[in-house]
Every structure is written in structure tokens, then in C-alpha cells.
DSSP file (Angstrom, degrees, kcal/mol; ACC not computed):
  #  RESIDUE AA STRUCTURE BP1 BP2  ACC     N-H-->O    O-->H-N    N-H-->O    O-->H-N    TCO  KAPPA ALPHA  PHI   PSI    X-CA   Y-CA   Z-CA
    1    1 A M              0   0    0      0, 0.0    54,-2.9     0, 0.0     2,-0.3   0.000 360.0 360.0 360.0 132.7   -4.2   -7.5   -3.7
    2    2 A L  E     -A   54   0A   0     52,-0.2     2,-0.4    50,-0.1    52,-0.2  -0.700 360.0-174.8 -90.1 140.1   -2.6   -4.0   -3.9
    3    3 A K  E     -A   53   0A   0     50,-2.2    50,-2.6    -2,-0.3     2,-0.1  -0.986  30.7-110.6-127.5 144.7   -0.2   -2.7   -1.4
    4    4 A H  E     -A   52   0A   0     -2,-0.4     2,-0.4    48,-0.2    48,-0.3  -0.453  30.7-123.1 -72.3 144.9    1.2    0.9   -1.4
    5    5 A V        +     0   0    0     46,-1.9    46,-0.4    59,-0.2     2,-0.3  -0.742  44.3 146.2 -90.0 134.2    4.8    1.3   -2.3
    6    6 A D    >>  -     0   0    0     -2,-0.4     3,-1.4    46,-0.0     4,-1.2  -0.838  66.4 -72.8-147.6-172.5    7.1    3.1    0.1
    7    7 A S  T 34 S+     0   0    0      1,-0.3     4,-0.3    -2,-0.3    -2,-0.0   0.729 124.9  62.4 -62.7 -20.7   10.8    2.9    1.1
    8    8 A S  T 34 S+     0   0    0      1,-0.2    -1,-0.3     2,-0.1    -3,-0.1   0.744 120.5  18.8 -78.2 -21.7   10.1   -0.4    3.0
    9    9 A N  T X> S+     0   0    0     -3,-1.4     4,-1.0     2,-0.1     3,-0.9   0.278  88.7 106.2-130.9  10.9    9.0   -2.4   -0.1
   10   10 A V  H 3X S+     0   0    0     -4,-1.2     4,-2.5     1,-0.2     5,-0.2   0.811  74.5  65.3 -63.5 -28.5   10.3   -0.4   -3.0
   11   11 A E  H 3> S+     0   0    0     -4,-0.3     4,-2.2     1,-0.2    -1,-0.2   0.840  95.0  58.4 -65.1 -31.2   13.0   -3.1   -3.6
   12   12 A I  H <> S+     0   0    0     -3,-0.9     4,-2.0     2,-0.2    -1,-0.2   0.942 110.6  42.8 -58.9 -47.3   10.3   -5.6   -4.4
   13   13 A C  H  X S+     0   0    0     -4,-1.0     4,-2.8     1,-0.2    -2,-0.2   0.896 111.4  54.1 -66.9 -40.9    9.2   -3.4   -7.3
   14   14 A A  H  X S+     0   0    0     -4,-2.5     4,-2.6     1,-0.2    -1,-0.2   0.879 108.7  49.6 -62.5 -37.3   12.7   -2.6   -8.4
   15   15 A K  H  X S+     0   0    0     -4,-2.2     4,-2.6     2,-0.2     5,-0.2   0.924 111.7  47.7 -67.8 -44.7   13.4   -6.3   -8.7
   16   16 A I  H  X S+     0   0    0     -4,-2.0     4,-2.7     2,-0.2    -2,-0.2   0.957 114.7  46.7 -58.6 -50.3   10.3   -6.9  -10.7
   17   17 A Y  H  X S+     0   0    0     -4,-2.8     4,-2.6     1,-0.2     5,-0.2   0.921 113.6  47.5 -58.6 -48.3   11.1   -4.0  -13.0
   18   18 A T  H  X S+     0   0    0     -4,-2.6     4,-1.4    -5,-0.2    -1,-0.2   0.919 113.4  47.7 -62.2 -45.1   14.7   -5.0  -13.5
   19   19 A D  H  X S+     0   0    0     -4,-2.6     4,-0.6    -5,-0.2    -1,-0.2   0.916 114.0  47.4 -63.3 -43.3   13.8   -8.6  -14.2
   20   20 A V  H >< S+     0   0    0     -4,-2.7     3,-0.9    -5,-0.2     6,-0.5   0.953 115.9  41.8 -63.3 -50.5   11.1   -7.6  -16.7
   21   21 A F  H 3< S+     0   0    0     -4,-2.6     7,-3.1     1,-0.3    -1,-0.2   0.623 115.8  48.8 -81.6 -11.1   13.1   -5.1  -18.6
   22   22 A N  H 3< S+     0   0    0     -4,-1.4    -1,-0.3    -5,-0.2    -2,-0.2   0.463  96.8 102.9 -94.7  -4.5   16.3   -7.2  -18.7
   23   23 A G  S XX S-     0   0    0     -3,-0.9     4,-2.9    -4,-0.6     3,-0.7  -0.040  93.3 -89.4 -73.8 177.5   14.3  -10.2  -19.9
   24   24 A D  T 34 S+     0   0    0      1,-0.2    -1,-0.1     2,-0.2    -4,-0.1   0.811 121.6  57.8 -58.6 -35.0   14.1  -11.7  -23.3
   25   25 A D  T 34 S+     0   0    0     -5,-0.2    -1,-0.2     1,-0.1    -4,-0.1   0.846 125.8  15.5 -68.1 -32.8   11.1   -9.5  -24.4
   26   26 A W  T <4 S-     0   0    0     -3,-0.7    -2,-0.2    -6,-0.5     3,-0.1   0.810  74.2-163.2-109.8 -44.5   12.9   -6.2  -23.7
   27   27 A Q     <  +     0   0    0     -4,-2.9     2,-1.6    -7,-0.3    -5,-0.2   0.874  24.1 162.6  56.0  42.1   16.7   -6.9  -23.4
   28   28 A Y    >   +     0   0    0     -7,-3.1     3,-2.2    -5,-0.2    -1,-0.2  -0.634   9.0 175.9 -86.8  78.4   17.4   -3.6  -21.8
   29   29 A D  T 3  S+     0   0    0     -2,-1.6    -1,-0.2     1,-0.3    -7,-0.1   0.571  70.3  68.7 -66.2  -6.2   20.7   -4.7  -20.4
   30   30 A W  T 3  S+     0   0    0     -3,-0.1     2,-0.7     2,-0.1    -1,-0.3   0.555  73.7 100.8 -86.7  -8.9   21.3   -1.2  -19.1
   31   31 A V    <   -     0   0    0     -3,-2.2     2,-0.3   -10,-0.2     3,-0.0  -0.691  54.8-178.9 -81.1 115.1   18.6   -1.5  -16.4
   32   32 A T     >  -     0   0    0     -2,-0.7     4,-2.5     1,-0.1     5,-0.2  -0.797  38.0-122.7-113.1 157.0   20.3   -2.3  -13.1
   33   33 A L  H  > S+     0   0    0     -2,-0.3     4,-2.5     2,-0.2     5,-0.2   0.919 114.2  49.0 -62.6 -43.9   18.8   -2.9   -9.7
   34   34 A D  H  > S+     0   0    0      2,-0.2     4,-2.1     1,-0.2    -1,-0.2   0.924 112.8  47.1 -62.4 -44.2   20.8    0.0   -8.2
   35   35 A G  H  > S+     0   0    0      1,-0.2     4,-2.4     2,-0.2    -1,-0.2   0.892 112.6  49.4 -64.4 -39.6   19.7    2.4  -11.0
   36   36 A T  H  X S+     0   0    0     -4,-2.5     4,-3.2     2,-0.2     5,-0.3   0.896 108.8  52.8 -66.7 -40.3   16.1    1.3  -10.7
   37   37 A L  H  X S+     0   0    0     -4,-2.5     4,-2.3     2,-0.2    -2,-0.2   0.904 111.0  47.1 -61.5 -41.1   16.2    1.8   -6.9
   38   38 A R  H  X S+     0   0    0     -4,-2.1     4,-2.1     2,-0.2    -2,-0.2   0.935 113.9  48.0 -64.2 -45.3   17.5    5.3   -7.4
   39   39 A Y  H  X S+     0   0    0     -4,-2.4     4,-2.1     1,-0.2    -2,-0.2   0.939 114.4  45.0 -60.0 -49.9   14.8    6.0  -10.0
   40   40 A F  H  X S+     0   0    0     -4,-3.2     4,-2.7     1,-0.2    -1,-0.2   0.855 109.8  55.4 -66.6 -34.7   12.0    4.6   -7.8
   41   41 A S  H  X S+     0   0    0     -4,-2.3     4,-1.6    -5,-0.3    -1,-0.2   0.893 107.9  49.8 -63.7 -38.5   13.3    6.5   -4.8
   42   42 A D  H  < S+     0   0    0     -4,-2.1     4,-0.5     2,-0.2    -2,-0.2   0.914 110.6  49.9 -63.7 -42.2   13.1    9.7   -6.8
   43   43 A L  H >< S+     0   0    0     -4,-2.1     3,-1.5     1,-0.2    -2,-0.2   0.925 108.0  52.8 -62.5 -43.6    9.6    8.8   -7.8
   44   44 A I  H 3< S+     0   0    0     -4,-2.7    -1,-0.2     1,-0.3     5,-0.2   0.855 107.3  53.1 -59.2 -34.9    8.6    8.1   -4.2
   45   45 A A  T 3< S+     0   0    0     -4,-1.6    -1,-0.3    -5,-0.2    -2,-0.2   0.551  86.6 106.9 -78.4  -7.2    9.9   11.6   -3.2
   46   46 A T  S X  S-     0   0    0     -3,-1.5     3,-2.0    -4,-0.5    -3,-0.0  -0.533  83.8-105.1 -73.8 133.2    7.8   13.2   -5.9
   47   47 A P  T 3  S+     0   0    0      0, 0.0    -1,-0.1     0, 0.0    -2,-0.1  -0.334 107.5  21.1 -55.5 136.4    4.8   15.2   -4.5
   48   48 A G  T 3  S+     0   0    0      1,-0.2    20,-2.8    19,-0.1    -3,-0.1   0.512  85.9 166.9  83.1   5.5    1.6   13.2   -5.2
   49   49 A F  E <   + B   0  67A   0     -3,-2.0     2,-0.3    18,-0.2    18,-0.3  -0.269   9.8 174.7 -57.3 134.0    3.4    9.9   -5.6
   50   50 A V  E     + B   0  66A   0     16,-2.9    16,-0.8     2,-0.0     2,-0.3  -0.919   7.3 169.9-140.1 114.9    1.1    6.9   -5.5
   51   51 A G  E     - B   0  65A   0    -46,-0.4   -46,-1.9    -2,-0.3     2,-0.4  -0.895  12.2-161.6-126.7 157.0    2.7    3.5   -6.2
   52   52 A F  E     -AB   4  64A   0     12,-3.0    12,-2.5    -2,-0.3     2,-0.4  -0.983  14.1-158.5-137.7 144.6    1.5   -0.1   -5.9
   53   53 A V  E     -AB   3  63A   0    -50,-2.6   -50,-2.2    -2,-0.4     2,-0.5  -0.992  25.3-144.0-116.1 135.3    2.9   -3.6   -5.7
   54   54 A F  E     -AB   2  62A   0      8,-3.1     7,-3.1    -2,-0.4     8,-1.2  -0.858  14.3-166.4-107.8 129.9    0.3   -6.2   -6.7
   55   55 A F  E     - B   0  60A   0    -54,-2.9     2,-0.4    -2,-0.5     5,-0.2  -0.917   9.9-179.5-116.6 139.7    0.2   -9.6   -5.0
   56   56 A E  E >  S- B   0  59A   0      3,-2.3     3,-2.1    -2,-0.4    -2,-0.0  -0.993  78.6  -6.9-133.5 132.5   -1.6  -12.8   -6.0
   57   57 A D  T 3  S-     0   0    0     -2,-0.4     3,-0.1     1,-0.3    -1,-0.1   0.848 130.4 -57.1  52.4  37.7   -1.4  -15.9   -3.9
   58   58 A G  T 3  S+     0   0    0      1,-0.2     2,-0.4   -57,-0.0    -1,-0.3   0.454 114.3 114.7  78.3   0.8    1.2  -14.2   -1.7
   59   59 A E  E <   -B   56   0A   0     -3,-2.1    -3,-2.3     2,-0.0     2,-0.5  -0.872  69.9-123.8-107.7 135.7    3.6  -13.5   -4.6
   60   60 A S  E     +B   55   0A   0     -2,-0.4    -5,-0.2    -5,-0.2     3,-0.1  -0.662  40.2 163.5 -73.6 124.4    4.5  -10.1   -5.8
   61   61 A V  E     +     0   0A   0     -7,-3.1    24,-2.9    -2,-0.5     2,-0.3   0.513  53.1   4.6-124.4  -9.8    3.6  -10.2   -9.5
   62   62 A G  E     -BC  54  84A   0     -8,-1.2    -8,-3.1    22,-0.3     2,-0.3  -0.992  52.4-154.3-167.1 165.6    3.5   -6.5  -10.7
   63   63 A C  E     -BC  53  83A   0     20,-2.5    20,-2.5    -2,-0.3     2,-0.4  -0.990   0.5-163.4-148.8 157.6    4.0   -2.9   -9.8
   64   64 A C  E     -BC  52  82A   0    -12,-2.5   -12,-3.0    -2,-0.3     2,-0.4  -0.993   5.5-169.0-142.4 132.3    2.8    0.5  -10.8
   65   65 A M  E     +BC  51  81A   0     16,-2.8    15,-2.9    -2,-0.4    16,-2.0  -0.980  27.0 126.9-123.0 135.0    4.5    3.9  -10.1
   66   66 A G  E     -BC  50  79A   0    -16,-0.8   -16,-2.9    -2,-0.4     2,-0.4  -0.961  42.8-113.4-167.5-175.0    2.8    7.2  -10.7
   67   67 A C  E     -BC  49  78A   0     11,-1.6    11,-2.9    -2,-0.3     2,-0.5  -0.994  13.3-140.7-138.2 140.9    1.7   10.6   -9.3
   68   68 A V  E     + C   0  77A   0    -20,-2.8     2,-0.3    -2,-0.4     9,-0.2  -0.872  33.9 161.1 -97.1 132.0   -1.6   12.2   -8.7
   69   69 A S  E     - C   0  76A   0      7,-2.4     7,-2.9    -2,-0.5     2,-0.2  -0.973  46.7 -86.8-145.0 160.1   -1.7   15.9   -9.6
   70   70 A D  E     - C   0  75A   0     -2,-0.3     2,-0.5     5,-0.2     3,-0.1  -0.510  39.9-171.7 -68.6 133.0   -4.4   18.5  -10.3
   71   71 A Y  E >   - C   0  74A   0      3,-2.3     3,-2.0    -2,-0.2     2,-0.4  -0.923  58.2 -58.4-131.7 103.2   -5.4   18.4  -13.9
   72   72 A Y  T 3  S-     0   0    0     -2,-0.5     4,-0.0     1,-0.3    -2,-0.0  -0.463 123.7 -11.0  55.6-112.4   -7.7   21.2  -14.9
   73   73 A A  T 3  S+     0   0    0     -2,-0.4    -1,-0.3    -3,-0.1    -3,-0.0   0.517 133.8  35.8 -95.9  -5.4  -10.7   20.8  -12.6
   74   74 A A  E <  S-C   71   0A   0     -3,-2.0    -3,-2.3    -5,-0.1    36,-0.1  -0.969  87.5 -90.8-146.7 158.0   -9.9   17.4  -11.1
   75   75 A P  E     -C   70   0A   0      0, 0.0    36,-2.0     0, 0.0    37,-0.7  -0.390  37.3-163.5 -70.9 148.1   -7.0   15.2  -10.1
   76   76 A A  E     -Cd  69 112A   0     -7,-2.9    -7,-2.4    34,-0.2     2,-0.5  -0.951  14.3-136.0-129.1 149.9   -5.4   12.9  -12.6
   77   77 A Y  E     -Cd  68 113A   0     35,-3.0    37,-2.9    -2,-0.3     2,-0.7  -0.941  15.3-159.2-107.9 122.6   -3.1    9.9  -12.0
   78   78 A D  E     -Cd  67 114A   0    -11,-2.9   -11,-1.6    -2,-0.5     2,-0.5  -0.901  11.4-143.2-104.8 112.5   -0.1    9.7  -14.4
   79   79 A I  E     +Cd  66 115A   0     35,-3.1    37,-0.6    -2,-0.7   -13,-0.3  -0.631  22.9 174.8 -75.4 121.4    1.4    6.3  -14.6
   80   80 A K  E    S+     0   0A   0    -15,-2.9     2,-0.3    -2,-0.5   -14,-0.2   0.820  70.5   9.1 -91.6 -40.5    5.2    6.5  -14.9
   81   81 A E  E     +C   65   0A   0    -16,-2.0   -16,-2.8     2,-0.0    -1,-0.4  -0.999  60.2 171.6-144.3 141.5    5.9    2.8  -14.8
   82   82 A F  E     +C   64   0A   0     -2,-0.3     2,-0.3   -18,-0.2   -18,-0.2  -0.949  14.8 156.5-148.6 125.0    3.7   -0.3  -15.0
   83   83 A C  E     -C   63   0A   0    -20,-2.5   -20,-2.5    -2,-0.3     2,-0.4  -0.999  25.3-155.5-153.5 155.2    5.0   -3.9  -15.3
   84   84 A V  E     -C   62   0A   0     -2,-0.3   -22,-0.3   -22,-0.2     5,-0.2  -0.974  44.0 -90.1-127.1 139.7    4.0   -7.5  -14.6
   85   85 A K    >>  -     0   0    0    -24,-2.9     3,-2.0    -2,-0.4     4,-0.7  -0.183  38.5-120.9 -49.4 139.8    6.5  -10.3  -14.1
   86   86 A T  G >4 S+     0   0    0      1,-0.3     3,-1.1     2,-0.2    -1,-0.1   0.872 111.5  53.5 -54.6 -43.1    7.3  -11.9  -17.4
   87   87 A N  G 34 S+     0   0    0      1,-0.2    -1,-0.3     3,-0.0    -2,-0.1   0.557 111.5  47.4 -74.2  -4.8    6.0  -15.4  -16.3
   88   88 A R  G X4>S+     0   0    0     -3,-2.0     3,-0.8   -27,-0.1     5,-0.6   0.408  85.3 112.4-112.0  -2.0    2.7  -13.8  -15.3
   89   89 A Q  T <<5S+     0   0    0     -3,-1.1    -4,-0.0    -4,-0.7    -3,-0.0  -0.360  74.6  27.6 -69.4 154.2    2.1  -11.8  -18.4
   90   90 A H  T 3 5S+     0   0    0      1,-0.1    -1,-0.2    -2,-0.0    -4,-0.0   0.727  97.9  96.1  66.2  24.7   -0.8  -12.8  -20.7
   91   91 A S  T < 5S-     0   0    0     -3,-0.8    -2,-0.1     0, 0.0    -1,-0.1   0.361 104.7 -99.6-120.3   1.3   -2.7  -14.3  -17.7
   92   92 A G  T  >5S+     0   0    0     -4,-0.1     4,-2.5     3,-0.0     5,-0.2   0.364  90.0 119.6  95.0  -4.6   -4.9  -11.3  -16.8
   93   93 A V  H  ><S+     0   0    0     -5,-0.6     4,-2.8     1,-0.2     5,-0.2   0.937  75.4  48.5 -59.3 -48.1   -2.7  -10.1  -14.0
   94   94 A G  H  > S+     0   0    0     -6,-0.2     4,-2.7     1,-0.2    -1,-0.2   0.895 112.1  48.7 -61.1 -41.3   -2.1   -6.7  -15.6
   95   95 A T  H  > S+     0   0    0      2,-0.2     4,-2.3     1,-0.2    -1,-0.2   0.913 113.2  47.1 -65.0 -43.3   -5.8   -6.2  -16.3
   96   96 A R  H  X S+     0   0    0     -4,-2.5     4,-2.2     2,-0.2    -2,-0.2   0.903 112.7  50.5 -64.2 -40.2   -6.7   -7.2  -12.7
   97   97 A M  H  X S+     0   0    0     -4,-2.8     4,-2.4    -5,-0.2    -2,-0.2   0.938 110.7  48.2 -63.4 -47.6   -4.0   -4.9  -11.4
   98   98 A L  H  X S+     0   0    0     -4,-2.7     4,-3.0     1,-0.2     5,-0.2   0.907 110.0  53.0 -58.5 -42.7   -5.3   -1.9  -13.5
   99   99 A A  H  X S+     0   0    0     -4,-2.3     4,-2.3     1,-0.2    -1,-0.2   0.918 110.4  46.5 -61.8 -43.7   -8.8   -2.6  -12.3
  100  100 A E  H  X S+     0   0    0     -4,-2.2     4,-2.2     2,-0.2    -1,-0.2   0.903 113.5  48.9 -65.5 -40.5   -7.8   -2.5   -8.7
  101  101 A I  H  X S+     0   0    0     -4,-2.4     4,-2.5     2,-0.2    -2,-0.2   0.937 111.5  49.4 -63.1 -46.0   -5.7    0.7   -9.2
  102  102 A E  H  X S+     0   0    0     -4,-3.0     4,-2.8     1,-0.2    -2,-0.2   0.896 110.7  50.1 -61.8 -40.6   -8.6    2.4  -11.0
  103  103 A N  H  X S+     0   0    0     -4,-2.3     4,-2.1     2,-0.2    -1,-0.2   0.901 109.9  51.0 -63.7 -40.5  -11.0    1.5   -8.2
  104  104 A F  H  X S+     0   0    0     -4,-2.2     4,-0.5     2,-0.2    -2,-0.2   0.925 113.3  45.4 -59.5 -45.6   -8.6    2.9   -5.7
  105  105 A L  H ><>S+     0   0    0     -4,-2.5     5,-2.6     1,-0.2     3,-1.1   0.902 109.7  53.3 -68.2 -42.2   -8.4    6.1   -7.7
  106  106 A I  H ><5S+     0   0    0     -4,-2.8     3,-2.0     1,-0.3    -1,-0.2   0.909 104.1  56.9 -58.7 -42.3  -12.1    6.4   -8.2
  107  107 A A  H 3<5S+     0   0    0     -4,-2.1    -1,-0.3     1,-0.3    -2,-0.2   0.689 108.9  47.7 -63.3 -17.2  -12.7    6.1   -4.5
  108  108 A R  T <<5S-     0   0    0     -3,-1.1    -1,-0.3    -4,-0.5    -2,-0.2   0.127 120.8-107.5-110.3  18.2  -10.4    9.1   -4.1
  109  109 A A  T < 5 +     0   0    0     -3,-2.0     2,-0.6     1,-0.2    -3,-0.2   0.714  64.6 153.7  64.9  24.7  -12.2   11.2   -6.8
  110  110 A V      < -     0   0    0     -5,-2.6    -1,-0.2     1,-0.1   -34,-0.2  -0.764  21.3-173.9 -82.0 124.6   -9.3   10.9   -9.3
  111  111 A T        +     0   0    0    -36,-2.0     2,-0.3    -2,-0.6   -35,-0.2   0.486  55.2  38.9-104.1  -3.9  -11.1   11.2  -12.7
  112  112 A C  E     -d   76   0A   0    -37,-0.7   -35,-3.0    -7,-0.1     2,-0.4  -1.000  53.6-158.1-150.4 143.4   -8.4   10.5  -15.2
  113  113 A V  E     -d   77   0A   0     -2,-0.3     2,-0.3   -37,-0.2   -35,-0.2  -0.992  18.3-175.8-120.4 131.1   -5.4    8.2  -15.8
  114  114 A T  E     +d   78   0A   0    -37,-2.9   -35,-3.1    -2,-0.4     2,-0.3  -0.885   8.3 160.4-122.4 156.4   -2.7    9.2  -18.2
  115  115 A L  E     -d   79   0A   0     -2,-0.3     2,-0.4   -37,-0.2   -35,-0.1  -0.976  29.3-130.0-162.7 165.5    0.4    7.3  -19.4
  116  116 A M        +     0   0    0    -37,-0.6     2,-0.3    -2,-0.3    -2,-0.0  -0.990  33.6 155.5-124.0 133.2    3.0    7.3  -22.1
  117  117 A T        -     0   0    0     -2,-0.4     2,-0.4     7,-0.0    -2,-0.0  -0.935  42.1 -99.7-146.4 170.9    3.9    4.2  -24.1
  118  118 A D    >   -     0   0    0     -2,-0.3     3,-1.1     1,-0.1     6,-0.4  -0.754  19.3-139.9 -95.2 138.5    5.4    3.3  -27.5
  119  119 A K  T 3  S+     0   0    0     -2,-0.4    -1,-0.1     1,-0.2     6,-0.1   0.696  98.1  63.6 -68.7 -18.0    3.1    2.1  -30.2
  120  120 A N  T 3  S+     0   0    0      4,-0.1    -1,-0.2     3,-0.0    -2,-0.0   0.151  91.2  75.6 -97.8  19.5    5.6   -0.5  -31.3
  121  121 A I  S X> S-     0   0    0     -3,-1.1     3,-1.4     1,-0.1     4,-0.7  -0.906  88.3-111.2-128.0 157.7    5.5   -2.6  -28.1
  122  122 A P  H 3> S+     0   0    0      0, 0.0     4,-1.9     0, 0.0     3,-0.3   0.791 110.3  70.9 -58.3 -28.1    2.9   -5.1  -26.7
  123  123 A A  H 3> S+     0   0    0      1,-0.2     4,-2.5     2,-0.2     5,-0.2   0.845  89.7  62.3 -58.5 -33.3    2.1   -2.7  -23.9
  124  124 A Y  H <> S+     0   0    0     -3,-1.4     4,-2.1    -6,-0.4    -1,-0.2   0.943 107.0  42.0 -57.5 -49.9    0.3   -0.4  -26.4
  125  125 A N  H  X S+     0   0    0     -4,-0.7     4,-2.6    -3,-0.3    -1,-0.2   0.841 110.2  59.0 -68.4 -32.5   -2.2   -3.1  -27.3
  126  126 A F  H  X S+     0   0    0     -4,-1.9     4,-1.2     2,-0.2    -2,-0.2   0.940 108.5  44.4 -59.0 -47.6   -2.6   -4.1  -23.6
  127  127 A Y  H  <>S+     0   0    0     -4,-2.5     5,-2.4     2,-0.2     3,-0.2   0.896 112.2  51.4 -67.3 -39.6   -3.7   -0.5  -22.8
  128  128 A L  H ><5S+     0   0    0     -4,-2.1     3,-1.6     1,-0.2    -1,-0.2   0.921 107.7  53.5 -60.8 -42.4   -6.0   -0.4  -25.8
  129  129 A K  H 3<5S+     0   0    0     -4,-2.6    -1,-0.2     1,-0.3    -2,-0.2   0.802 105.7  55.0 -60.8 -29.2   -7.6   -3.7  -24.7
  130  130 A N  T 3<5S-     0   0    0     -4,-1.2    -1,-0.3    -3,-0.2    -2,-0.2   0.032 127.0 -98.2 -97.2  26.4   -8.2   -2.1  -21.2
  131  131 A N  T < 5S+     0   0    0     -3,-1.6     2,-0.3     1,-0.3    -3,-0.2   0.676  76.1 141.2  69.9  22.8  -10.1    0.8  -22.7
  132  132 A Y      < -     0   0    0     -5,-2.4     2,-0.3    -6,-0.1    -1,-0.3  -0.721  38.0-149.2 -86.7 148.0   -7.3    3.4  -22.8
  133  133 A S        -     0   0    0     -2,-0.3     2,-0.3    -3,-0.1    -5,-0.0  -0.886  15.8-107.5-125.1 153.1   -7.4    5.5  -25.9
  134  134 A L        -     0   0    0     -2,-0.3     2,-0.9     1,-0.1     3,-0.1  -0.579  28.1-139.1 -73.2 130.2   -4.9    7.3  -28.0
  135  135 A T    >   -     0   0    0     -2,-0.3     3,-1.0     1,-0.2    -1,-0.1  -0.823  15.9-170.4 -94.7 104.1   -5.0   11.1  -27.6
  136  136 A E  T 3  S+     0   0    0     -2,-0.9    -1,-0.2     1,-0.2    -2,-0.0   0.756  79.3  62.3 -67.3 -25.0   -4.7   12.5  -31.1
  137  137 A A  T 3  S+     0   0    0     -3,-0.1     2,-0.3     2,-0.0    -1,-0.2   0.720  98.4  63.8 -76.6 -19.5   -4.2   16.0  -29.9
  138  138 A N    <   -     0   0    0     -3,-1.0     2,-0.3     2,-0.0    -3,-0.1  -0.783  60.0-173.0-108.9 149.6   -1.0   15.3  -27.9
  139  139 A V        -     0   0    0     -2,-0.3     2,-0.6     2,-0.0    -3,-0.0  -0.948  20.7-133.8-132.2 156.5    2.3   14.2  -29.1
  140  140 A H        -     0   0    0     -2,-0.3     2,-0.3     2,-0.0    -2,-0.0  -0.961  27.9-172.6-110.8 120.9    5.4   13.2  -27.3
  141  141 A L        +     0   0    0     -2,-0.6     2,-0.3     2,-0.0    -2,-0.0  -0.812   4.6 179.9-111.5 152.4    8.6   14.7  -28.6
  142  142 A H        -     0   0    0     -2,-0.3     2,-0.4     2,-0.0    -2,-0.0  -0.985  15.0-162.0-147.6 161.1   12.2   14.1  -27.8
  143  143 A K        -     0   0    0     -2,-0.3     2,-0.4     2,-0.0    -2,-0.0  -0.968  19.2-136.9-143.2 125.0   15.6   15.2  -28.7
  144  144 A M        -     0   0    0     -2,-0.4     2,-0.4     1,-0.0    -2,-0.0  -0.678  22.3-145.9 -82.5 134.3   18.8   13.2  -27.9
  145  145 A L        -     0   0    0     -2,-0.4     2,-0.6     2,-0.0    -2,-0.0  -0.801  12.4-122.5-103.1 142.2   21.6   15.4  -26.6
  146  146 A S              0   0    0     -2,-0.4    -2,-0.0     1,-0.2     0, 0.0  -0.733 360.0 360.0 -81.5 121.0   25.3   14.9  -27.3
  147  147 A V              0   0    0     -2,-0.6    -1,-0.2     0, 0.0    -2,-0.0   0.380 360.0 360.0-111.8 360.0   27.0   14.5  -24.0
């Protein structure tokens, strides 16, 4: 079951995110609960924000943060963050969560979902398995700045 994310339940999502990305699979020891709460609070304040926390059997098991914006002739949903608790991964939770999110978006005439991920992580294959496709025309570029 999906519930919308707002300031009253954002900490649930921040805890899931922090636990997942500090876990053995990712080992992002720089991800802190306070930093994630600030990040998610910024996302919530973004125009068009639509976030979800996903529950199964009364337990929060995943979250998705993103924004709906006009994209050419129709609205698109851009996933900024998507994660499932480590102990629930590879069980179909993520696929069920995506399906519910997509149904929610379809009911609101959102015609496209976009996201960015790395080809060298398991999430890439997860999205391919769920019928997301690589857009060959676009690239993601970055430049690290010396601070």
C-alpha cells in the first residue's frame, strides 16, 4: 500500500534510505539520517513533489521521491530516489511498488517516468526488468569541483 510522503512521515523514508545506502551492498558511510532528512525536506519543498512510502503487512518497506513536471505536451514524473529495505530486496517488493506508483501516475494523466541510475549497480537491471529503457540520445555528464 502506498502512502504519500510529507513532513509527518518523511523520517520513515529517511531511515529506510539511510539503512539501505549504509548497508553492505552500498557502504555509503557518508549517508547520515540528518543529511537525508535535510535532502528529503528539500525534495518535499520542490514544486510538483510526489513521494511515496510503501507498506506491506503494516511494515514500511520502501520509498520513492520524485517530482511531476510538464514535459513537452504532457506531465512526466522524475524519480529522484527509489529504495527498498535491504532485507526485502529480490522479493518483488520493488516491482510491486513501481506498479502502484505507475498506476497512481496513470490515473493522473502522467505519461512518462524518468530516472537516472548507474549502469554498474543492480538497480540498473532492476529497472530494465521492469520495462524501463535506456535513452541513447541522452547522457548524464558531471564534473567534480575542487573545493
